[in-house]
C-alpha positions in Angstrom: 8.9 41.0 99.0 11.7 38.3 98.1 14.0 39.4 95.5 13.8 37.5 92.0 15.6 34.1 91.7 18.2 34.6 88.8 17.9 31.6 86.3 21.5 31.7 84.7 24.4 29.3 85.3 27.1 30.2 87.8 30.5 31.9 86.5 32.1 28.8 86.7 29.8 26.9 84.6 29.7 30.0 81.9 33.6 29.4 81.7 33.1 25.7 81.1 30.5 26.6 78.3 32.7 28.9 76.8 35.8 26.2 76.7 33.5 23.4 75.2 34.4 21.8 72.2 31.3 20.6 70.0 31.7 17.1 68.7 31.7 16.6 65.0 28.5 14.8 64.1 28.9 11.5 62.4 27.8 11.7 58.5 25.1 10.0 57.7 25.4 6.4 55.5 23.4 6.1 52.4 20.6 3.7 53.1 22.4 1.4 50.3 25.6 1.3 52.5 23.3 0.3 55.5 21.5 -2.9 54.1 24.3 -3.7 52.3 26.6 -6.3 53.4 30.2 -5.4 54.5 31.8 -7.1 50.8 29.3 -4.6 49.0 29.9 -1.4 50.8 33.9 -1.9 50.1 32.9 -1.9 46.5 30.5 0.4 46.6 33.3 2.8 48.1 35.9 2.0 45.5 33.5 2.2 42.9 34.8 5.2 39.9 32.5 6.2 37.3 32.7 4.9 33.8 33.3 7.8 31.8 30.8 9.0 28.8 31.6 8.0 25.5 30.9 10.3 22.8 28.8 9.2 20.1 30.8 8.6 17.0 29.4 11.1 14.3 28.2 9.6 10.8 30.2 10.3 7.7 27.8 10.4 4.9 30.7 9.6 2.1 30.7 6.5 3.4 27.5 5.0 2.4 27.0 2.3 0.4 26.9 3.3 -3.6 23.9 1.3 -3.9 22.1 3.6 -0.9 23.4 6.7 -2.3 22.6 6.0 -5.6 18.9 5.5 -4.3 18.7 8.7 -2.2 20.1 10.9 -5.4 17.4 9.4 -7.3 14.9 11.0 -4.9 16.5 14.4 -5.4 15.7 14.7 -9.5 17.3 15.1 -12.2 18.0 18.9 -12.3 19.1 19.1 -9.0 21.7 16.3 -9.5 23.1 18.0 -12.2 23.2 21.6 -10.9 24.0 20.6 -7.3 24.4 17.3 -6.2 27.2 16.0 -8.3 29.1 19.1 -7.2 29.0 18.0 -3.6 32.2 16.0 -3.4 34.2 13.8 -5.4 32.3 10.6 -3.9 29.2 12.0 -5.3 30.6 13.5 -8.7 31.6 9.7 -9.0 28.3 8.0 -8.4 26.5 10.5 -11.0 28.9 9.5 -13.4 27.9 6.2 -13.7 25.5 4.6 -16.2 23.1 3.0 -13.7 22.8 6.3 -12.0 20.6 7.4 -15.1 18.5 4.3 -16.1 15.6 5.6 -14.9 14.8 9.8 -15.7 12.0 12.1 -15.3 11.9 15.5 -16.5 9.1 18.0 -16.3 8.8 21.4 -17.7 6.5 22.2 -14.5 9.4 21.1 -12.0 11.4 24.1 -12.6 12.0 27.9 -14.3 14.0 25.9 -17.1 13.2 26.4 -21.0 12.3 24.2 -23.3 15.4 24.1 -25.4 17.4 24.0 -21.8 15.8 21.2 -20.7 16.3 19.0 -24.1 20.1 19.6 -23.6 20.2 18.5 -20.1 17.9 15.4 -21.4 20.7 14.6 -24.3 23.6 14.8 -21.0 21.5 12.7 -19.4 21.0 10.0 -22.3 24.9 10.4 -23.1 25.4 9.8 -19.4 23.6 6.3 -19.2 25.5 4.5 -22.4 23.0 2.7 -23.7 21.5 1.3 -20.4 18.3 3.9 -20.3 15.5 1.6 -19.1 12.6 4.3 -18.2 12.3 8.2 -19.4 9.6 10.2 -19.0 9.6 13.9 -21.0 6.6 16.1 -19.7 6.6 19.3 -21.8 9.2 19.8 -23.6 10.2 16.9 -26.4 10.1 17.5 -30.0 11.1 15.5 -33.0 15.3 16.1 -32.7 14.6 14.8 -29.0 12.8 11.8 -29.7 15.5 10.6 -32.6 18.3 11.6 -30.1 17.1 9.0 -27.6 15.8 6.4 -30.3 19.7 6.2 -31.7 20.6 5.8 -28.3 18.2 4.0 -26.2 17.9 0.7 -27.7 17.1 -1.3 -24.2 14.2 1.2 -23.6 11.5 -0.5 -21.7 9.0 2.7 -20.6 8.8 5.5 -22.8 6.0 8.5 -21.3 5.6 12.2 -23.2 3.1 14.7 -22.1 2.2 17.8 -23.8 4.5 17.0 -26.9 6.4 20.2 -28.1 5.5 19.8 -31.7 4.0 16.9 -34.1 5.7 13.8 -33.9 4.0 11.7 -36.2 7.2 12.1 -39.2 9.4 11.0 -36.3 7.6 8.0 -34.6 8.1 5.4 -37.4 11.8 5.4 -37.4 12.4 5.8 -33.8 9.8 2.5 -33.0 11.8 0.6 -34.8 14.6 1.1 -32.6 12.7 0.4 -29.4 12.1 -3.6 -29.6 12.2 -4.1 -25.6 9.5 -1.4 -25.1 6.6 -2.9 -22.8 4.8 0.4 -22.3 4.2 3.5 -24.4 2.7 6.2 -22.5 1.2 9.9 -24.1 -0.8 12.2 -22.7 -1.8 15.4 -25.6 0.7 14.0 -28.0 -0.6 12.3 -31.4 0.5 9.2 -32.8 -0.8 8.0 -36.3 -1.8 4.8 -37.3 0.9 3.9 -39.3 3.4 4.0 -35.9 0.9 1.6 -34.2 1.7 -0.8 -37.3 5.1 -0.2 -36.4 4.5 -0.8 -32.9 3.1 -3.9 -34.0 5.7 -4.9 -35.9 9.0 -4.0 -34.2 7.6 -3.9 -30.0 6.7 -7.4 -29.6 7.1 -6.8 -25.6 4.5 -4.1 -25.8 1.6 -4.6 -22.8 0.3 -1.1 -22.1 -0.7 2.2 -24.0 -1.7 5.2 -23.1 -3.2 7.6 -25.8 -4.8 10.3 -23.6 -6.3 13.7 -25.5 -8.4 16.5 -24.4 -12.1 15.9 -24.8 -12.5 16.2 -28.6 -13.7 19.8 -29.8 -16.3 18.8 -32.3 -19.2 16.2 -31.9 -18.9 15.2 -35.8 -15.8 15.1 -35.8 -14.9 11.0 -35.4 -11.7 8.6 -35.8 -11.7 5.1 -36.5 -8.1 4.6 -37.9 -6.3 4.5 -34.3 -8.5 2.0 -32.9 -8.9 0.1 -35.7 -5.1 -0.1 -36.5 -4.5 -1.2 -32.3 -7.1 -4.2 -32.9 -5.1 -5.3 -35.9 -1.9 -4.9 -34.5 -1.6 -5.4 -30.8 -3.0 -8.3 -30.3 -0.7 -8.8 -26.7 -1.9 -5.5 -25.2 -2.9 -6.3 -21.4 -3.4 -2.2 -20.6 -5.1 0.2 -23.2 -6.0 3.9 -22.1 -7.8 5.9 -24.8 -9.1 9.0 -23.0 -10.6 11.5 -25.4 -10.3 9.2 -28.7 -12.8 10.0 -31.0 -13.7 6.4 -32.4 -17.3 4.9 -32.2 -18.8 1.7 -31.6 -16.7 0.4 -34.8 -13.6 1.1 -33.1 -14.3 -0.3 -29.9 -15.7 -3.7 -31.8 -11.9 -3.9 -33.6 -10.5 -3.3 -30.4 -12.6 -6.1 -28.4 -11.8 -8.8 -31.6 -8.4 -7.7 -31.8 -6.8 -7.8 -28.3 -7.9 -10.6 -26.9 -5.6 -10.6 -23.7 -6.9 -6.9 -22.7 -7.3 -7.0 -19.1 -8.2 -3.0 -18.4 -9.6 -0.6 -21.0 -10.0 3.1 -20.3 -12.9 4.8 -22.6 -13.1 8.3 -20.5 -14.6 10.8 -22.6 -14.9 8.7 -25.6 -18.2 10.4 -26.5 -18.9 9.0 -30.0 -19.2 5.4 -28.2 -22.5 4.1 -27.6 -22.7 1.6 -25.1 -26.0 1.0 -23.5 -28.1 1.3 -26.8 -26.1 -1.5 -28.5 -25.2 -3.6 -25.4 -21.2 -3.8 -26.1 -21.4 -2.7 -22.3 -21.9 -6.1 -21.7 -19.1 -7.7 -23.7 -16.9 -5.1 -22.3 -17.5 -6.7 -18.9 -17.4 -10.1 -19.9 -14.6 -9.8 -21.9 -12.6 -7.9 -19.9 -11.6 -7.6 -16.3 -11.3 -3.5 -15.3 -13.2 -1.0 -17.6 -13.7 2.8 -16.8 -16.7 3.9 -19.2 -16.7 7.4 -21.2 -19.5 8.6 -18.2 -16.9 7.8 -15.1 -15.4 10.9 -13.5 -11.8 11.1 -14.1 -10.9 11.6 -10.2 -7.6 9.5 -9.6 -6.1 10.1 -13.5 -2.8 11.3 -13.1 -3.3 13.6 -16.1 -7.3 15.1 -15.6 -8.5 16.8 -18.1 -9.5 20.3 -17.8 -12.2 22.2 -20.3 -13.6 25.1 -18.2 -15.2 26.2 -21.8 -17.1 22.8 -22.0 -20.2 24.3 -20.1 -19.8 27.5 -20.9 -20.0 27.0 -24.5 -23.1 24.3 -24.4 -21.2 22.2 -26.5 -21.2 19.5 -23.3 -24.4 19.9 -21.3 -24.3 18.5 -17.7 -20.5 17.8 -17.8 -18.6 18.4 -15.0 -16.5 21.7 -15.1 -13.1 20.2 -13.8 -12.8 17.2 -15.9 -15.3 17.8 -18.8 -17.2 14.5 -17.5 -20.8 13.7 -15.7 -20.4 13.1 -12.2 -23.3 10.3 -12.3 -21.0 7.7 -11.7 -18.4 8.2 -9.1 -16.7 4.6 -9.7 -13.4 4.4 -11.5 -13.8 0.7 -12.7 -16.1 -1.8 -13.3 -15.2 -5.3 -12.4 -16.3 -8.0 -14.5 -19.1 -10.2 -12.5 -18.8 -7.5 -9.5 
């Protein structure tokens, strides 16, 4: 048997293999350089990356003053006085400007401050606006002293809103309204106003176009009050919008309003239980004369001050009434439009 053949290189070949130096492989050119022209390849090799520019930070102090005022208005009166004006000297200066306090909204429900504390803050705000106050809402803490204070320092007031008045304002209304010659809107909720005050409105507030006197549902079905509605018809001939939610007038008062307020475009008679429209045909006159009408049986959905009268249905005083708004829920529409 023949010996096996060795499959190996000779001694001299192995020595050559050891002494062989490997040739470095040529680096792979990028696809862009392979397909680009010679000039483009040269530009690509010489290209240096552009350093990233850091984004500049915004300085809130550099905002235009009118934009800063717009932002601060959304904060609220209490937060402005207690926090925002202390942030920096720029904001403190803006908060001192009278134009900052031309529109004021204060509500006891938005914080833990007492009525006396809110009254003190309100006086401070009135002093800051330097007789430039145009619109003010006082919800839950206004009294005679505060109303008098505002009247003596706000001759250019165009809108006044008072809700859940603290005390009876009848002794102050007449004197205060004489100084509101620019008043265009008076909005009252759970706040009484007398017929004498309505006469003063007619004499001294010729620009008045909107009047809202909204009360809770009457507690007794035999208690009617015509004096307010009759005074409105006799003295406020230029009214465009009238709300008398919960008023105790009858058809007599409604006829006085329809006769005297010929320019009226919107009338709200929610929970005016003593008004009888269907039996007398007054509802036809309302629709014919007034563009928008809310009848007593309409639901209060959408009203900013929804009346809560949970005892109405319990006591049997107002049967078939909705527990949340003390109204019948048979008519869901808010407005009945003329010719609709």
